[in-house]
Backbone bond lengths (Angstrom), bond angles and torsions (degrees), N, CA, C in turn:
res aa  C-N    CA-C-N  psi(-1)  N-CA   C-N-CA  omega(-1)  CA-C   N-CA-C  phi
1 M - - - 1.452 - - 1.529 107.74 -
2 N 1.323 115.16 130.51 1.466 116.96 -177.29 1.533 110.91 -77.75
3 K 1.326 114.87 163.09 1.465 121.44 -173.84 1.525 112.67 -64.40
4 Q 1.326 116.93 -35.00 1.462 120.33 -178.78 1.529 111.01 -65.38
5 I 1.325 116.69 -45.30 1.473 120.64 178.93 1.527 109.53 -64.35
6 K 1.323 116.00 -44.19 1.462 120.40 179.63 1.532 110.74 -60.96
7 S 1.316 116.68 -40.39 1.464 121.62 178.93 1.531 110.59 -64.46
8 T 1.320 116.77 -42.55 1.465 121.30 178.49 1.524 110.65 -63.49
9 L 1.316 116.57 -44.09 1.459 120.48 179.61 1.529 110.76 -65.40
10 K 1.317 116.95 -37.93 1.465 120.84 177.73 1.531 110.15 -61.77
11 K 1.326 116.62 -44.68 1.467 120.57 178.40 1.523 110.82 -61.66
12 N 1.335 117.09 -41.37 1.464 121.01 178.07 1.524 111.15 -63.18
13 L 1.322 116.27 -41.30 1.460 120.22 178.04 1.529 111.07 -63.66
14 E 1.316 116.47 -42.39 1.464 120.38 179.67 1.525 111.10 -64.66
15 K 1.346 117.43 -37.80 1.466 121.06 176.96 1.527 110.57 -65.14
16 R 1.327 116.85 -42.58 1.461 121.06 179.03 1.527 110.44 -63.67
17 K 1.321 115.72 -40.18 1.466 120.71 178.85 1.528 110.20 -59.68
18 I 1.314 116.81 -47.99 1.469 121.42 179.38 1.527 110.51 -61.38
19 S 1.321 116.95 -42.52 1.463 121.66 -179.65 1.532 111.16 -62.43
20 I 1.308 117.07 -44.79 1.469 120.97 -179.36 1.525 110.20 -66.35
21 E 1.333 116.46 -41.07 1.469 118.89 178.57 1.527 111.16 -63.58
22 K 1.332 117.80 -37.17 1.464 121.11 176.39 1.526 110.56 -62.80
23 Q 1.330 116.16 -42.61 1.461 119.97 178.94 1.524 110.95 -61.98
24 L 1.335 115.68 -44.52 1.457 120.08 -179.39 1.528 111.94 -64.50
25 K 1.321 117.25 -39.09 1.468 121.10 -177.90 1.522 112.41 -62.81
26 K 1.316 117.59 -20.31 1.463 120.99 179.62 1.530 111.92 -67.19
27 F 1.337 116.90 -28.14 1.460 118.70 -175.73 1.527 114.82 -139.68
28 A 1.339 117.13 2.96 1.463 120.05 -176.92 1.526 110.26 -142.55
29 D 1.323 114.57 163.47 1.469 122.10 176.75 1.523 108.79 -121.83
30 K 1.341 115.67 146.82 1.459 119.78 175.16 1.522 109.18 -64.45
31 D 1.317 115.41 135.94 1.458 120.57 175.36 1.523 107.51 -76.49
32 K 1.319 117.14 122.59 1.460 120.94 -176.88 1.520 112.94 -74.61
33 K 1.327 116.98 -18.70 1.458 120.84 -176.91 1.527 113.52 -97.25
34 L 1.320 116.22 -25.49 1.465 120.43 -174.93 1.525 109.70 -122.82
35 T 1.308 116.75 108.81 1.456 122.17 -177.61 1.528 110.92 -60.21
36 G 1.326 114.92 133.71 1.460 120.63 177.44 1.514 114.38 83.88
37 D 1.326 117.03 -2.64 1.456 120.14 -178.98 1.523 109.78 -101.00
38 W 1.309 114.97 143.60 1.460 122.44 176.58 1.517 107.26 -122.92
39 D 1.319 116.03 148.72 1.461 121.62 179.73 1.525 109.53 -118.53
40 T 1.315 115.52 120.03 1.457 120.52 178.82 1.528 109.39 -65.78
41 R 1.328 115.20 131.91 1.463 120.29 176.47 1.524 109.13 -78.21
42 F 1.313 116.14 139.48 1.457 120.49 176.40 1.520 107.60 -73.76
43 P 1.329 118.44 125.83 1.465 120.43 -177.49 1.526 111.49 -64.32
44 Q 1.300 115.93 139.59 1.461 121.69 177.85 1.527 108.28 -119.19
45 F 1.325 115.55 108.51 1.448 119.26 176.35 1.529 108.50 -81.36
46 N 1.304 118.77 179.71 1.463 121.41 -170.70 1.522 115.45 -63.98
47 G 1.314 120.61 -26.21 1.460 122.94 175.13 1.520 114.90 74.51
48 K 1.296 119.59 17.94 1.464 122.39 -177.89 1.532 112.42 -88.35
49 E 1.324 116.66 -7.88 1.459 119.62 -177.86 1.527 110.22 -82.22
50 S 1.324 114.74 163.63 1.464 120.57 175.11 1.528 108.25 -142.36
51 G 1.301 115.67 165.27 1.463 121.46 178.80 1.516 112.28 64.40
52 N 1.338 116.14 -134.94 1.467 121.40 -178.34 1.529 112.06 -62.41
53 A 1.315 116.10 -35.49 1.472 119.75 179.30 1.523 110.60 -63.43
54 A 1.321 117.30 -37.13 1.471 121.19 178.74 1.526 110.08 -67.34
55 M 1.328 116.35 -40.31 1.469 119.59 178.61 1.522 110.92 -65.71
56 E 1.318 116.28 -39.70 1.465 120.09 178.04 1.529 110.77 -65.54
57 Q 1.324 114.79 -39.79 1.466 118.94 178.27 1.533 110.30 -63.71
58 A 1.321 117.10 -41.42 1.462 121.11 178.05 1.527 110.38 -62.01
59 A 1.322 116.82 -40.90 1.469 120.97 178.06 1.526 110.27 -64.26
60 D 1.331 116.57 -38.93 1.468 120.60 177.58 1.525 111.10 -63.88
61 E 1.335 116.64 -38.56 1.471 120.49 178.28 1.526 110.74 -62.61
62 V 1.323 115.57 -45.20 1.475 120.15 179.68 1.517 110.11 -63.62
63 E 1.331 117.13 -42.80 1.460 120.78 179.78 1.533 111.42 -64.10
64 A 1.325 116.75 -42.88 1.465 120.41 178.90 1.529 110.06 -62.51
65 Y 1.313 116.72 -42.81 1.471 121.59 178.97 1.539 110.45 -62.66
66 A 1.330 115.66 -47.22 1.470 120.06 -179.47 1.525 111.71 -62.29
67 N 1.329 117.19 -33.66 1.460 120.66 179.09 1.527 112.05 -72.29
68 L 1.320 117.45 -28.15 1.466 120.74 -178.83 1.529 113.44 -81.28
69 L 1.324 117.92 -24.53 1.470 120.58 -177.10 1.537 113.40 -58.63
70 P 1.331 119.68 -47.97 1.464 118.15 178.93 1.534 112.58 -68.05
71 V 1.323 117.31 -29.28 1.467 120.67 176.76 1.518 108.73 -66.05
72 E 1.333 116.59 -45.29 1.461 121.03 177.00 1.526 110.63 -57.34
73 H 1.308 116.43 -47.95 1.462 120.82 -178.09 1.529 111.53 -60.65
74 S 1.313 116.39 -45.17 1.460 121.13 179.75 1.533 111.30 -61.75
75 L 1.327 116.56 -44.84 1.464 120.19 179.76 1.534 111.30 -66.83
76 E 1.330 116.65 -37.22 1.473 120.31 176.67 1.530 110.85 -60.98
77 L 1.322 116.72 -42.42 1.468 120.46 179.47 1.524 111.13 -63.91
78 R 1.329 117.02 -42.71 1.473 120.63 177.89 1.518 110.26 -62.82
79 L 1.316 116.09 -43.38 1.459 121.15 179.62 1.524 110.93 -63.11
80 Q 1.311 116.85 -41.01 1.463 121.27 178.09 1.531 110.58 -63.13
81 S 1.319 116.77 -42.38 1.455 121.36 178.99 1.536 111.15 -63.36
82 I 1.317 116.06 -41.80 1.469 121.19 178.73 1.526 110.30 -65.57
83 N 1.337 116.73 -44.81 1.465 119.84 178.85 1.523 111.77 -61.93
84 N 1.329 116.67 -37.88 1.475 120.11 177.28 1.522 110.55 -64.21
85 A 1.326 117.03 -41.55 1.466 120.94 179.09 1.531 110.32 -63.83
86 L 1.334 116.97 -41.70 1.467 120.12 179.14 1.528 111.25 -64.68
87 K 1.319 117.36 -36.42 1.472 120.76 175.97 1.528 110.50 -65.34
88 K 1.338 116.36 -40.90 1.465 120.76 179.62 1.520 111.40 -63.29
89 I 1.314 117.30 -36.49 1.466 120.70 178.72 1.529 109.71 -60.06
90 K 1.317 116.35 -40.58 1.472 121.01 179.84 1.530 112.22 -67.30
91 T 1.319 117.22 -31.82 1.461 121.20 -175.63 1.527 113.75 -99.42
92 E 1.317 116.92 6.67 1.477 122.33 179.99 1.532 113.41 65.90
93 K 1.329 117.80 18.83 1.463 120.95 176.52 1.533 110.85 -98.43
94 Y 1.321 115.63 2.11 1.452 121.02 -176.88 1.527 111.13 -69.39
95 G 1.327 115.66 137.66 1.460 120.93 176.25 1.513 114.17 90.46
96 F 1.334 116.80 6.96 1.458 120.59 179.19 1.521 110.03 -116.91
97 C 1.316 115.57 139.45 1.456 123.10 -178.21 1.530 110.61 -63.13
98 E 1.321 116.33 133.60 1.458 120.66 179.66 1.521 112.54 -73.61
99 K 1.321 116.57 -17.00 1.466 119.96 -178.15 1.531 111.82 -94.23
100 C 1.333 117.05 -54.23 1.472 120.19 -174.81 1.527 113.04 -102.07
101 Q 1.332 116.54 -7.85 1.469 123.52 179.01 1.525 114.15 69.18
102 K 1.336 117.58 7.10 1.463 120.42 177.05 1.518 109.93 -84.13
103 K 1.330 115.69 162.82 1.454 121.43 -179.29 1.528 110.18 -65.40
104 I 1.336 116.21 133.66 1.463 121.35 175.10 1.525 107.74 -74.66
105 E 1.306 116.27 138.76 1.456 122.35 -177.33 1.537 110.38 -54.62
106 D 1.347 116.30 136.63 1.463 121.49 -178.90 1.524 112.19 -56.44
107 E 1.338 116.90 -42.21 1.461 120.35 -179.40 1.527 110.56 -60.23
108 R 1.327 115.68 -41.13 1.476 121.24 -179.61 1.518 111.06 -66.93
109 I 1.307 117.55 -47.14 1.463 121.17 -175.91 1.529 111.34 -68.34
110 K 1.324 116.88 -29.19 1.467 119.90 177.95 1.531 110.97 -71.81
111 V 1.318 117.05 -36.92 1.463 121.47 -179.87 1.534 110.70 -81.23
112 Y 1.314 115.92 -36.82 1.456 122.40 -175.55 1.528 107.84 -128.73
113 P 1.346 117.63 77.67 1.465 121.09 -171.32 1.522 115.54 -64.34
114 D 1.331 117.70 -14.43 1.463 119.05 176.33 1.534 111.93 -103.79
115 A 1.342 116.07 23.18 1.462 120.75 178.58 1.524 110.36 -60.19
116 Q 1.318 115.46 137.66 1.458 121.23 179.04 1.525 111.80 -101.09
117 Y 1.331 116.36 -21.84 1.460 120.67 -173.42 1.529 111.39 -130.58
118 C 1.311 115.39 151.52 1.463 120.57 171.88 1.536 107.31 -71.28
119 L 1.321 116.97 167.83 1.469 120.28 -177.73 1.526 112.04 -61.51
120 K 1.320 116.48 -39.57 1.472 120.18 -178.35 1.524 110.66 -61.64
121 C 1.330 117.08 -47.90 1.461 120.57 -179.19 1.534 111.48 -71.01
122 K 1.312 117.43 -35.61 1.456 121.27 179.57 1.522 110.53 -64.07
123 N 1.331 117.12 -37.33 1.461 121.62 -178.69 1.523 114.06 -81.00
124 N 1.314 117.05 -12.30 1.485 120.20 179.29 1.502 111.87 -92.17
């Protein structure tokens, strides 16, 4: 892979990383103790209701929190994959399959710049 293509892919990865971090910051905070982990904030509604309305509001908070957990997890995985690809670029291991060590197809790496496996290994 030539340096120009690698540079372009690196820039794309860095843009994706920033985008994912922006998405996560909307509803989660970085865990200060565990690198790469984010913690979803529990939603806090206005709290002005009482009685049944307060119970319904509490249920809505729990539901909103439960709905955000899988989104957080999915974004964390994407971010981890992007960070791994950026590390590989620095070590010259970028673009090679983690399973068979062969070069990942150019078409695949251009579409999916944080690919870890060639198509053959990915499909097996």
